[in-house]
KOLGU-4560 file (N, C-alpha, C; in nm, 3 decimals, padded with zeros to 5 digits):
<recs>
<n_xx: 21.623 n_yy: 09.440 n_zz: 22.525 ca_xx: 21.729 ca_yy: 09.448 ca_zz: 22.431 c_xx: 21.740 c_yy: 09.315 c_zz: 22.358 mol: A seq: 1 type: UNK>
<n_xx: 21.755 n_yy: 09.323 n_zz: 22.229 ca_xx: 21.760 ca_yy: 09.205 ca_zz: 22.145 c_xx: 21.905 c_yy: 09.161 c_zz: 22.126 mol: A seq: 2 type: UNK>
<n_xx: 21.930 n_yy: 09.031 n_zz: 22.144 ca_xx: 22.065 ca_yy: 08.976 ca_zz: 22.128 c_xx: 22.086 c_yy: 08.938 c_zz: 21.982 mol: A seq: 3 type: UNK>
<n_xx: 22.199 n_yy: 08.983 n_zz: 21.929 ca_xx: 22.232 ca_yy: 08.952 ca_zz: 21.790 c_xx: 22.335 c_yy: 08.840 c_zz: 21.791 mol: A seq: 4 type: UNK>
<n_xx: 22.304 n_yy: 08.736 n_zz: 21.721 ca_xx: 22.395 ca_yy: 08.621 ca_zz: 21.713 c_xx: 22.485 c_yy: 08.640 c_zz: 21.592 mol: A seq: 5 type: UNK>
<n_xx: 22.616 n_yy: 08.632 n_zz: 21.616 ca_xx: 22.712 ca_yy: 08.646 ca_zz: 21.507 c_xx: 22.710 c_yy: 08.520 c_zz: 21.422 mol: A seq: 6 type: UNK>
<n_xx: 22.705 n_yy: 08.539 n_zz: 21.294 ca_xx: 22.704 ca_yy: 08.426 ca_zz: 21.202 c_xx: 22.846 c_yy: 08.411 c_zz: 21.147 mol: A seq: 7 type: UNK>
<n_xx: 22.933 n_yy: 08.355 n_zz: 21.227 ca_xx: 23.073 ca_yy: 08.341 ca_zz: 21.191 c_xx: 23.108 c_yy: 08.193 c_zz: 21.181 mol: A seq: 8 type: UNK>
<n_xx: 23.184 n_yy: 08.159 n_zz: 21.079 ca_xx: 23.220 ca_yy: 08.020 ca_zz: 21.055 c_xx: 23.301 c_yy: 07.959 c_zz: 21.170 mol: A seq: 9 type: UNK>
<n_xx: 23.386 n_yy: 08.040 n_zz: 21.235 ca_xx: 23.477 ca_yy: 07.989 ca_zz: 21.337 c_xx: 23.421 c_yy: 07.992 c_zz: 21.479 mol: A seq: 10 type: UNK>
<n_xx: 23.296 n_yy: 08.029 n_zz: 21.496 ca_xx: 23.240 ca_yy: 08.029 ca_zz: 21.630 c_xx: 23.210 c_yy: 07.888 c_zz: 21.676 mol: A seq: 11 type: UNK>
<n_xx: 23.188 n_yy: 07.800 n_zz: 21.584 ca_xx: 23.163 ca_yy: 07.660 ca_zz: 21.617 c_xx: 23.300 c_yy: 07.590 c_zz: 21.627 mol: A seq: 12 type: UNK>
<n_xx: 23.330 n_yy: 07.533 n_zz: 21.740 ca_xx: 23.462 ca_yy: 07.472 ca_zz: 21.761 c_xx: 23.487 c_yy: 07.353 c_zz: 21.670 mol: A seq: 13 type: UNK>
<n_xx: 23.383 n_yy: 07.289 n_zz: 21.621 ca_xx: 23.401 ca_yy: 07.176 ca_zz: 21.529 c_xx: 23.464 c_yy: 07.223 c_zz: 21.398 mol: A seq: 14 type: UNK>
<n_xx: 23.419 n_yy: 07.335 n_zz: 21.349 ca_xx: 23.476 ca_yy: 07.390 ca_zz: 21.225 c_xx: 23.623 c_yy: 07.425 c_zz: 21.246 mol: A seq: 15 type: UNK>
<n_xx: 23.650 n_yy: 07.488 n_zz: 21.356 ca_xx: 23.788 ca_yy: 07.527 ca_zz: 21.385 c_xx: 23.878 c_yy: 07.405 c_zz: 21.394 mol: A seq: 16 type: UNK>
<n_xx: 23.832 n_yy: 07.301 n_zz: 21.461 ca_xx: 23.909 ca_yy: 07.178 ca_zz: 21.474 c_xx: 23.931 c_yy: 07.114 c_zz: 21.337 mol: A seq: 17 type: UNK>
<n_xx: 23.828 n_yy: 07.109 n_zz: 21.256 ca_xx: 23.838 ca_yy: 07.048 ca_zz: 21.123 c_xx: 23.937 c_yy: 07.125 c_zz: 21.036 mol: A seq: 18 type: UNK>
<n_xx: 23.926 n_yy: 07.255 n_zz: 21.036 ca_xx: 24.016 ca_yy: 07.335 ca_zz: 20.953 c_xx: 24.159 c_yy: 07.326 c_zz: 21.004 mol: A seq: 19 type: UNK>
<n_xx: 24.178 n_yy: 07.325 n_zz: 21.135 ca_xx: 24.312 ca_yy: 07.310 ca_zz: 21.192 c_xx: 24.373 c_yy: 07.176 c_zz: 21.151 mol: A seq: 20 type: UNK>
<n_xx: 24.292 n_yy: 07.072 n_zz: 21.154 ca_xx: 24.339 ca_yy: 06.940 ca_zz: 21.115 c_xx: 24.380 c_yy: 06.939 c_zz: 20.967 mol: A seq: 21 type: UNK>
<n_xx: 24.300 n_yy: 07.001 n_zz: 20.881 ca_xx: 24.331 ca_yy: 07.005 ca_zz: 20.738 c_xx: 24.460 c_yy: 07.083 c_zz: 20.710 mol: A seq: 22 type: UNK>
<n_xx: 24.479 n_yy: 07.192 n_zz: 20.780 ca_xx: 24.602 ca_yy: 07.270 ca_zz: 20.763 c_xx: 24.722 c_yy: 07.187 c_zz: 20.808 mol: A seq: 23 type: UNK>
<n_xx: 24.711 n_yy: 07.121 n_zz: 20.920 ca_xx: 24.819 ca_yy: 07.035 ca_zz: 20.969 c_xx: 24.848 c_yy: 06.923 c_zz: 20.870 mol: A seq: 24 type: UNK>
<n_xx: 24.745 n_yy: 06.864 n_zz: 20.814 ca_xx: 24.760 ca_yy: 06.757 ca_zz: 20.716 c_xx: 24.834 c_yy: 06.807 c_zz: 20.592 mol: A seq: 25 type: UNK>
<n_xx: 24.800 n_yy: 06.926 n_zz: 20.546 ca_xx: 24.869 ca_yy: 06.983 ca_zz: 20.430 c_xx: 25.015 c_yy: 07.011 c_zz: 20.460 mol: A seq: 26 type: UNK>
<n_xx: 25.043 n_yy: 07.062 n_zz: 20.576 ca_xx: 25.182 ca_yy: 07.090 ca_zz: 20.613 c_xx: 25.263 c_yy: 06.961 c_zz: 20.621 mol: A seq: 27 type: UNK>
<n_xx: 25.209 n_yy: 06.859 n_zz: 20.684 ca_xx: 25.282 ca_yy: 06.734 ca_zz: 20.699 c_xx: 25.295 c_yy: 06.658 c_zz: 20.569 mol: A seq: 28 type: UNK>
<n_xx: 25.202 n_yy: 06.674 n_zz: 20.478 ca_xx: 25.211 ca_yy: 06.602 ca_zz: 20.351 c_xx: 25.325 c_yy: 06.654 c_zz: 20.266 mol: A seq: 29 type: UNK>
<n_xx: 25.373 n_yy: 06.774 n_zz: 20.293 ca_xx: 25.486 ca_yy: 06.828 ca_zz: 20.221 c_xx: 25.620 c_yy: 06.778 c_zz: 20.273 mol: A seq: 30 type: UNK>
<n_xx: 25.620 n_yy: 06.710 n_zz: 20.385 ca_xx: 25.745 ca_yy: 06.659 ca_zz: 20.441 c_xx: 25.782 c_yy: 06.528 c_zz: 20.373 mol: A seq: 31 type: UNK>
<n_xx: 25.909 n_yy: 06.512 n_zz: 20.345 ca_xx: 25.956 ca_yy: 06.389 ca_zz: 20.284 c_xx: 25.984 c_yy: 06.287 c_zz: 20.392 mol: A seq: 32 type: UNK>
<n_xx: 25.923 n_yy: 06.172 n_zz: 20.380 ca_xx: 25.942 ca_yy: 06.066 ca_zz: 20.478 c_xx: 26.070 c_yy: 05.989 c_zz: 20.446 mol: A seq: 33 type: UNK>
<n_xx: 26.150 n_yy: 05.970 n_zz: 20.544 ca_xx: 26.270 ca_yy: 05.888 ca_zz: 20.528 c_xx: 26.230 c_yy: 05.744 c_zz: 20.558 mol: A seq: 34 type: UNK>
<n_xx: 26.240 n_yy: 05.663 n_zz: 20.455 ca_xx: 26.197 ca_yy: 05.524 ca_zz: 20.471 c_xx: 26.312 c_yy: 05.440 c_zz: 20.524 mol: A seq: 35 type: UNK>
<n_xx: 26.279 n_yy: 05.351 n_zz: 20.612 ca_xx: 26.376 ca_yy: 05.254 ca_zz: 20.658 c_xx: 26.391 c_yy: 05.148 c_zz: 20.550 mol: A seq: 36 type: UNK>
<n_xx: 26.512 n_yy: 05.116 n_zz: 20.516 ca_xx: 26.538 ca_yy: 05.018 ca_zz: 20.412 c_xx: 26.626 c_yy: 04.907 c_zz: 20.469 mol: A seq: 37 type: UNK>
<n_xx: 26.564 n_yy: 04.813 n_zz: 20.538 ca_xx: 26.642 ca_yy: 04.708 ca_zz: 20.604 c_xx: 26.716 c_yy: 04.617 c_zz: 20.507 mol: A seq: 38 type: UNK>
<n_xx: 26.673 n_yy: 04.610 n_zz: 20.380 ca_xx: 26.740 ca_yy: 04.523 ca_zz: 20.285 c_xx: 26.862 c_yy: 04.589 c_zz: 20.222 mol: A seq: 39 type: UNK>
<n_xx: 26.886 n_yy: 04.718 n_zz: 20.251 ca_xx: 27.004 ca_yy: 04.787 ca_zz: 20.202 c_xx: 27.101 c_yy: 04.804 c_zz: 20.319 mol: A seq: 40 type: UNK>
<n_xx: 27.223 n_yy: 04.752 n_zz: 20.306 ca_xx: 27.319 ca_yy: 04.763 ca_zz: 20.416 c_xx: 27.342 c_yy: 04.909 c_zz: 20.456 mol: A seq: 41 type: UNK>
<n_xx: 27.367 n_yy: 04.929 n_zz: 20.584 ca_xx: 27.387 ca_yy: 05.066 ca_zz: 20.634 c_xx: 27.508 c_yy: 05.132 c_zz: 20.569 mol: A seq: 42 type: UNK>
<n_xx: 27.610 n_yy: 05.055 n_zz: 20.535 ca_xx: 27.728 ca_yy: 05.113 ca_zz: 20.470 c_xx: 27.692 c_yy: 05.170 c_zz: 20.333 mol: A seq: 43 type: UNK>
<n_xx: 27.603 n_yy: 05.105 n_zz: 20.262 ca_xx: 27.558 ca_yy: 05.153 ca_zz: 20.131 c_xx: 27.467 c_yy: 05.274 c_zz: 20.149 mol: A seq: 44 type: UNK>
<n_xx: 27.378 n_yy: 05.269 n_zz: 20.249 ca_xx: 27.292 ca_yy: 05.384 ca_zz: 20.276 c_xx: 27.376 c_yy: 05.507 c_zz: 20.308 mol: A seq: 45 type: UNK>
<n_xx: 27.484 n_yy: 05.488 n_zz: 20.384 ca_xx: 27.572 ca_yy: 05.600 ca_zz: 20.420 c_xx: 27.643 c_yy: 05.656 c_zz: 20.296 mol: A seq: 46 type: UNK>
<n_xx: 27.689 n_yy: 05.568 n_zz: 20.207 ca_xx: 27.753 ca_yy: 05.614 ca_zz: 20.083 c_xx: 27.655 c_yy: 05.693 c_zz: 19.997 mol: A seq: 47 type: UNK>
<n_xx: 27.532 n_yy: 05.647 n_zz: 19.988 ca_xx: 27.430 ca_yy: 05.719 ca_zz: 19.911 c_xx: 27.410 c_yy: 05.858 c_zz: 19.972 mol: A seq: 48 type: UNK>
<n_xx: 27.396 n_yy: 05.862 n_zz: 20.101 ca_xx: 27.376 ca_yy: 05.990 ca_zz: 20.169 c_xx: 27.494 c_yy: 06.085 c_zz: 20.145 mol: A seq: 49 type: UNK>
<n_xx: 27.615 n_yy: 06.033 n_zz: 20.147 ca_xx: 27.734 ca_yy: 06.115 ca_zz: 20.128 c_xx: 27.752 c_yy: 06.162 c_zz: 19.983 mol: A seq: 50 type: UNK>
<n_xx: 27.703 n_yy: 06.084 n_zz: 19.887 ca_xx: 27.729 ca_yy: 06.114 ca_zz: 19.746 c_xx: 27.609 c_yy: 06.171 c_zz: 19.671 mol: A seq: 51 type: UNK>
<n_xx: 27.492 n_yy: 06.173 n_zz: 19.733 ca_xx: 27.371 ca_yy: 06.210 ca_zz: 19.659 c_xx: 27.370 c_yy: 06.353 c_zz: 19.607 mol: A seq: 52 type: UNK>
<n_xx: 27.447 n_yy: 06.444 n_zz: 19.667 ca_xx: 27.451 ca_yy: 06.582 ca_zz: 19.621 c_xx: 27.560 c_yy: 06.605 c_zz: 19.517 mol: A seq: 53 type: UNK>
<n_xx: 27.635 n_yy: 06.502 n_zz: 19.484 ca_xx: 27.741 ca_yy: 06.513 ca_zz: 19.384 c_xx: 27.686 c_yy: 06.466 c_zz: 19.250 mol: A seq: 54 type: UNK>
<n_xx: 27.759 n_yy: 06.382 n_zz: 19.184 ca_xx: 27.721 ca_yy: 06.335 ca_zz: 19.050 c_xx: 27.640 c_yy: 06.206 c_zz: 19.052 mol: A seq: 55 type: UNK>
<n_xx: 27.607 n_yy: 06.156 n_zz: 19.169 ca_xx: 27.536 ca_yy: 06.027 ca_zz: 19.178 c_xx: 27.399 c_yy: 06.038 c_zz: 19.113 mol: A seq: 56 type: UNK>
<n_xx: 27.373 n_yy: 05.950 n_zz: 19.017 ca_xx: 27.246 ca_yy: 05.948 ca_zz: 18.944 c_xx: 27.153 c_yy: 05.839 c_zz: 18.996 mol: A seq: 57 type: UNK>
<n_xx: 27.210 n_yy: 05.719 n_zz: 19.022 ca_xx: 27.130 ca_yy: 05.607 ca_zz: 19.074 c_xx: 27.222 c_yy: 05.501 c_zz: 19.132 mol: A seq: 58 type: UNK>
<n_xx: 27.162 n_yy: 05.412 n_zz: 19.211 ca_xx: 27.235 ca_yy: 05.299 ca_zz: 19.267 c_xx: 27.157 c_yy: 05.174 c_zz: 19.232 mol: A seq: 59 type: UNK>
<n_xx: 27.229 n_yy: 05.078 n_zz: 19.174 ca_xx: 27.166 ca_yy: 04.954 ca_zz: 19.130 c_xx: 27.226 c_yy: 04.836 c_zz: 19.207 mol: A seq: 60 type: UNK>
<n_xx: 27.140 n_yy: 04.743 n_zz: 19.241 ca_xx: 27.183 ca_yy: 04.622 ca_zz: 19.312 c_xx: 27.202 c_yy: 04.510 c_zz: 19.210 mol: A seq: 61 type: UNK>
<n_xx: 27.314 n_yy: 04.441 n_zz: 19.222 ca_xx: 27.347 ca_yy: 04.329 ca_zz: 19.134 c_xx: 27.390 c_yy: 04.209 c_zz: 19.218 mol: A seq: 62 type: UNK>
<n_xx: 27.383 n_yy: 04.093 n_zz: 19.156 ca_xx: 27.446 ca_yy: 03.974 ca_zz: 19.211 c_xx: 27.568 c_yy: 03.949 c_zz: 19.122 mol: A seq: 63 type: UNK>
<n_xx: 27.685 n_yy: 03.942 n_zz: 19.184 ca_xx: 27.809 ca_yy: 03.927 ca_zz: 19.108 c_xx: 27.907 c_yy: 03.845 c_zz: 19.192 mol: A seq: 64 type: UNK>
<n_xx: 27.956 n_yy: 03.738 n_zz: 19.135 ca_xx: 28.050 ca_yy: 03.652 ca_zz: 19.208 c_xx: 27.987 c_yy: 03.588 c_zz: 19.331 mol: A seq: 65 type: UNK>
<n_xx: 27.857 n_yy: 03.565 n_zz: 19.328 ca_xx: 27.788 ca_yy: 03.503 ca_zz: 19.440 c_xx: 27.756 c_yy: 03.597 c_zz: 19.555 mol: A seq: 66 type: UNK>
<n_xx: 27.778 n_yy: 03.727 n_zz: 19.535 ca_xx: 27.750 ca_yy: 03.825 ca_zz: 19.640 c_xx: 27.662 c_yy: 03.938 c_zz: 19.586 mol: A seq: 67 type: UNK>
<n_xx: 27.594 n_yy: 04.005 n_zz: 19.678 ca_xx: 27.522 ca_yy: 04.126 ca_zz: 19.641 c_xx: 27.622 c_yy: 04.239 c_zz: 19.627 mol: A seq: 68 type: UNK>
<n_xx: 27.607 n_yy: 04.317 n_zz: 19.521 ca_xx: 27.695 ca_yy: 04.431 ca_zz: 19.493 c_xx: 27.608 c_yy: 04.552 c_zz: 19.459 mol: A seq: 69 type: UNK>
<n_xx: 27.665 n_yy: 04.668 n_zz: 19.477 ca_xx: 27.593 ca_yy: 04.793 ca_zz: 19.453 c_xx: 27.672 c_yy: 04.881 c_zz: 19.358 mol: A seq: 70 type: UNK>
<n_xx: 27.612 n_yy: 04.910 n_zz: 19.243 ca_xx: 27.676 ca_yy: 04.991 ca_zz: 19.141 c_xx: 27.628 c_yy: 05.135 c_zz: 19.153 mol: A seq: 71 type: UNK>
<n_xx: 27.721 n_yy: 05.227 n_zz: 19.177 ca_xx: 27.691 ca_yy: 05.369 ca_zz: 19.192 c_xx: 27.713 c_yy: 05.436 c_zz: 19.056 mol: A seq: 72 type: UNK>
<n_xx: 27.603 n_yy: 05.465 n_zz: 18.988 ca_xx: 27.608 ca_yy: 05.522 ca_zz: 18.854 c_xx: 27.607 c_yy: 05.674 c_zz: 18.864 mol: A seq: 73 type: UNK>
<n_xx: 27.707 n_yy: 05.737 n_zz: 18.804 ca_xx: 27.720 ca_yy: 05.883 ca_zz: 18.808 c_xx: 27.690 c_yy: 05.941 c_zz: 18.670 mol: A seq: 74 type: UNK>
<n_xx: 27.672 n_yy: 06.073 n_zz: 18.667 ca_xx: 27.645 ca_yy: 06.140 ca_zz: 18.540 c_xx: 27.748 c_yy: 06.249 c_zz: 18.510 mol: A seq: 75 type: UNK>
<n_xx: 27.860 n_yy: 06.248 n_zz: 18.578 ca_xx: 27.966 ca_yy: 06.346 ca_zz: 18.553 c_xx: 28.062 c_yy: 06.290 c_zz: 18.449 mol: A seq: 76 type: UNK>
<n_xx: 28.110 n_yy: 06.375 n_zz: 18.360 ca_xx: 28.205 ca_yy: 06.328 ca_zz: 18.259 c_xx: 28.331 c_yy: 06.269 c_zz: 18.322 mol: A seq: 77 type: UNK>
<n_xx: 28.376 n_yy: 06.159 n_zz: 18.267 ca_xx: 28.500 ca_yy: 06.093 ca_zz: 18.306 c_xx: 28.503 c_yy: 06.041 c_zz: 18.449 mol: A seq: 78 type: UNK>
<n_xx: 28.389 n_yy: 06.036 n_zz: 18.516 ca_xx: 28.388 ca_yy: 05.980 ca_zz: 18.652 c_xx: 28.369 c_yy: 05.829 c_zz: 18.644 mol: A seq: 79 type: UNK>
<n_xx: 28.427 n_yy: 05.760 n_zz: 18.739 ca_xx: 28.413 ca_yy: 05.615 ca_zz: 18.744 c_xx: 28.274 c_yy: 05.575 c_zz: 18.792 mol: A seq: 80 type: UNK>
<n_xx: 28.227 n_yy: 05.463 n_zz: 18.741 ca_xx: 28.106 ca_yy: 05.398 ca_zz: 18.789 c_xx: 28.157 c_yy: 05.292 c_zz: 18.887 mol: A seq: 81 type: UNK>
<n_xx: 28.136 n_yy: 05.315 n_zz: 19.016 ca_xx: 28.197 ca_yy: 05.231 ca_zz: 19.119 c_xx: 28.105 c_yy: 05.119 c_zz: 19.167 mol: A seq: 82 type: UNK>
<n_xx: 28.166 n_yy: 05.004 n_zz: 19.194 ca_xx: 28.096 ca_yy: 04.887 ca_zz: 19.244 c_xx: 28.144 c_yy: 04.859 c_zz: 19.386 mol: A seq: 83 type: UNK>
<n_xx: 28.048 n_yy: 04.851 n_zz: 19.479 ca_xx: 28.079 ca_yy: 04.827 ca_zz: 19.620 c_xx: 28.014 c_yy: 04.697 c_zz: 19.666 mol: A seq: 84 type: UNK>
<n_xx: 28.079 n_yy: 04.630 n_zz: 19.762 ca_xx: 28.016 ca_yy: 04.513 ca_zz: 19.824 c_xx: 27.926 c_yy: 04.558 c_zz: 19.938 mol: A seq: 85 type: UNK>
<n_xx: 27.865 n_yy: 04.465 n_zz: 20.008 ca_xx: 27.770 ca_yy: 04.500 ca_zz: 20.114 c_xx: 27.836 c_yy: 04.570 c_zz: 20.232 mol: A seq: 86 type: UNK>
<n_xx: 27.968 n_yy: 04.556 n_zz: 20.246 ca_xx: 28.041 ca_yy: 04.625 ca_zz: 20.353 c_xx: 28.079 c_yy: 04.767 c_zz: 20.315 mol: A seq: 87 type: UNK>
<n_xx: 28.051 n_yy: 04.804 n_zz: 20.190 ca_xx: 28.087 ca_yy: 04.937 ca_zz: 20.144 c_xx: 28.228 c_yy: 04.947 c_zz: 20.089 mol: A seq: 88 type: UNK>
<n_xx: 28.293 n_yy: 04.832 n_zz: 20.071 ca_xx: 28.429 ca_yy: 04.830 ca_zz: 20.017 c_xx: 28.423 c_yy: 04.842 c_zz: 19.865 mol: A seq: 89 type: UNK>
<n_xx: 28.506 n_yy: 04.930 n_zz: 19.809 ca_xx: 28.515 ca_yy: 04.945 ca_zz: 19.664 c_xx: 28.576 c_yy: 04.819 c_zz: 19.605 mol: A seq: 90 type: UNK>
<n_xx: 28.503 n_yy: 04.754 n_zz: 19.517 ca_xx: 28.549 ca_yy: 04.631 ca_zz: 19.452 c_xx: 28.621 c_yy: 04.665 c_zz: 19.322 mol: A seq: 91 type: UNK>
<n_xx: 28.556 n_yy: 04.748 n_zz: 19.240 ca_xx: 28.615 ca_yy: 04.789 ca_zz: 19.112 c_xx: 28.530 c_yy: 04.901 c_zz: 19.053 mol: A seq: 92 type: UNK>
<n_xx: 28.575 n_yy: 04.947 n_zz: 18.939 ca_xx: 28.500 ca_yy: 05.045 ca_zz: 18.860 c_xx: 28.484 c_yy: 04.985 c_zz: 18.721 mol: A seq: 93 type: UNK>
<n_xx: 28.372 n_yy: 04.917 n_zz: 18.695 ca_xx: 28.357 ca_yy: 04.846 ca_zz: 18.569 c_xx: 28.346 c_yy: 04.934 c_zz: 18.445 mol: A seq: 94 type: UNK>
<n_xx: 28.315 n_yy: 05.062 n_zz: 18.464 ca_xx: 28.309 ca_yy: 05.153 ca_zz: 18.350 c_xx: 28.335 c_yy: 05.295 c_zz: 18.398 mol: A seq: 95 type: UNK>
<n_xx: 28.340 n_yy: 05.386 n_zz: 18.303 ca_xx: 28.366 ca_yy: 05.526 ca_zz: 18.334 c_xx: 28.514 c_yy: 05.557 c_zz: 18.327 mol: A seq: 96 type: UNK>
<n_xx: 28.551 n_yy: 05.674 n_zz: 18.374 ca_xx: 28.690 ca_yy: 05.718 ca_zz: 18.365 c_xx: 28.719 c_yy: 05.777 c_zz: 18.228 mol: A seq: 97 type: UNK>
<n_xx: 28.844 n_yy: 05.812 n_zz: 18.205 ca_xx: 28.882 ca_yy: 05.874 ca_zz: 18.078 c_xx: 28.856 c_yy: 05.786 c_zz: 17.957 mol: A seq: 98 type: UNK>
<n_xx: 28.880 n_yy: 05.656 n_zz: 17.971 ca_xx: 28.862 ca_yy: 05.565 ca_zz: 17.858 c_xx: 28.719 c_yy: 05.514 c_zz: 17.847 mol: A seq: 99 type: UNK>
<n_xx: 28.642 n_yy: 05.526 n_zz: 17.954 ca_xx: 28.506 ca_yy: 05.471 ca_zz: 17.956 c_xx: 28.502 c_yy: 05.324 c_zz: 17.992 mol: A seq: 100 type: UNK>
<n_xx: 28.621 n_yy: 05.263 n_zz: 18.008 ca_xx: 28.629 ca_yy: 05.120 ca_zz: 18.036 c_xx: 28.658 c_yy: 05.089 c_zz: 18.181 mol: A seq: 101 type: UNK>
<n_xx: 28.649 n_yy: 05.190 n_zz: 18.267 ca_xx: 28.670 ca_yy: 05.168 ca_zz: 18.409 c_xx: 28.816 c_yy: 05.147 c_zz: 18.445 mol: A seq: 102 type: UNK>
<n_xx: 28.837 n_yy: 05.075 n_zz: 18.556 ca_xx: 28.973 ca_yy: 05.052 ca_zz: 18.605 c_xx: 29.028 c_yy: 04.915 c_zz: 18.566 mol: A seq: 103 type: UNK>
<n_xx: 28.954 n_yy: 04.840 n_zz: 18.487 ca_xx: 28.994 ca_yy: 04.706 ca_zz: 18.438 c_xx: 29.005 c_yy: 04.602 c_zz: 18.548 mol: A seq: 104 type: UNK>
<n_xx: 28.957 n_yy: 04.631 n_zz: 18.667 ca_xx: 28.967 ca_yy: 04.535 ca_zz: 18.778 c_xx: 28.858 c_yy: 04.428 c_zz: 18.772 mol: A seq: 105 type: UNK>
<n_xx: 28.752 n_yy: 04.454 n_zz: 18.700 ca_xx: 28.645 ca_yy: 04.353 ca_zz: 18.684 c_xx: 28.586 c_yy: 04.366 c_zz: 18.544 mol: A seq: 106 type: UNK>
<n_xx: 28.664 n_yy: 04.328 n_zz: 18.442 ca_xx: 28.619 ca_yy: 04.346 ca_zz: 18.304 c_xx: 28.496 c_yy: 04.263 c_zz: 18.266 mol: A seq: 107 type: UNK>
<n_xx: 28.466 n_yy: 04.160 n_zz: 18.343 ca_xx: 28.352 ca_yy: 04.074 ca_zz: 18.311 c_xx: 28.225 c_yy: 04.111 c_zz: 18.388 mol: A seq: 108 type: UNK>
<n_xx: 28.226 n_yy: 04.223 n_zz: 18.457 ca_xx: 28.109 ca_yy: 04.259 ca_zz: 18.539 c_xx: 27.981 c_yy: 04.265 c_zz: 18.456 mol: A seq: 109 type: UNK>
<n_xx: 27.983 n_yy: 04.338 n_zz: 18.346 ca_xx: 27.860 ca_yy: 04.357 ca_zz: 18.269 c_xx: 27.812 c_yy: 04.230 c_zz: 18.198 mol: A seq: 110 type: UNK>
<n_xx: 27.898 n_yy: 04.134 n_zz: 18.178 ca_xx: 27.854 ca_yy: 04.008 ca_zz: 18.117 c_xx: 27.812 c_yy: 03.906 c_zz: 18.221 mol: A seq: 111 type: UNK>
<n_xx: 27.875 n_yy: 03.908 n_zz: 18.340 ca_xx: 27.847 ca_yy: 03.806 ca_zz: 18.441 c_xx: 27.750 c_yy: 03.849 c_zz: 18.551 mol: A seq: 112 type: UNK>
<n_xx: 27.737 n_yy: 03.977 n_zz: 18.574 ca_xx: 27.651 ca_yy: 04.025 ca_zz: 18.683 c_xx: 27.504 c_yy: 04.013 c_zz: 18.646 mol: A seq: 113 type: UNK>
<n_xx: 27.424 n_yy: 03.987 n_zz: 18.748 ca_xx: 27.279 ca_yy: 03.978 ca_zz: 18.729 c_xx: 27.215 c_yy: 04.098 c_zz: 18.799 mol: A seq: 114 type: UNK>
<n_xx: 27.146 n_yy: 04.180 n_zz: 18.720 ca_xx: 27.077 ca_yy: 04.296 ca_zz: 18.774 c_xx: 26.962 c_yy: 04.250 c_zz: 18.863 mol: A seq: 115 type: UNK>
<n_xx: 26.951 n_yy: 04.309 n_zz: 18.983 ca_xx: 26.842 ca_yy: 04.276 ca_zz: 19.074 c_xx: 26.738 c_yy: 04.387 c_zz: 19.074 mol: A seq: 116 type: UNK>
<n_xx: 26.782 n_yy: 04.509 n_zz: 19.109 ca_xx: 26.688 ca_yy: 04.621 ca_zz: 19.108 c_xx: 26.762 c_yy: 04.752 c_zz: 19.129 mol: A seq: 117 type: UNK>
<n_xx: 26.697 n_yy: 04.860 n_zz: 19.094 ca_xx: 26.749 ca_yy: 04.993 ca_zz: 19.125 c_xx: 26.701 c_yy: 05.026 c_zz: 19.265 mol: A seq: 118 type: UNK>
<n_xx: 26.794 n_yy: 05.063 n_zz: 19.354 ca_xx: 26.756 ca_yy: 05.088 ca_zz: 19.493 c_xx: 26.745 c_yy: 05.236 c_zz: 19.527 mol: A seq: 119 type: UNK>
<n_xx: 26.804 n_yy: 05.322 n_zz: 19.442 ca_xx: 26.799 ca_yy: 05.466 ca_zz: 19.467 c_xx: 26.815 c_yy: 05.540 c_zz: 19.336 mol: A seq: 120 type: UNK>
<n_xx: 26.735 n_yy: 05.645 n_zz: 19.318 ca_xx: 26.744 ca_yy: 05.731 ca_zz: 19.201 c_xx: 26.737 c_yy: 05.875 c_zz: 19.246 mol: A seq: 121 type: UNK>
<n_xx: 26.819 n_yy: 05.958 n_zz: 19.185 ca_xx: 26.820 ca_yy: 06.101 ca_zz: 19.217 c_xx: 26.686 c_yy: 06.161 c_zz: 19.176 mol: A seq: 122 type: UNK>
<n_xx: 26.630 n_yy: 06.241 n_zz: 19.265 ca_xx: 26.499 ca_yy: 06.302 ca_zz: 19.236 c_xx: 26.516 c_yy: 06.425 c_zz: 19.153 mol: A seq: 123 type: UNK>
</recs>
């Protein structure tokens, strides 16, 4: 009796392992990696997480009054653009609101603050 050898791609375990690895790689590449951001205070990271599904468009880091500050820029009509310190305390709203001029608590922010970088942008 003559033995017939099946000519199947998956009979060789190397092929199966390679294809399994590629499928796993494709699945994992679709996952969004949460990056650790040690230069962003945890209070600011928490605020971003809490507000990212609302009107938050981006968060910008500034130096203002000798301290690092974080400006939460929104895209909703008449919403305040809020400025927080590294502890997450609301310092002022330099713009936005009904008048577009903020809460008047820091009228010199846009002239005196130094932009450092954008730390978060809505995808």
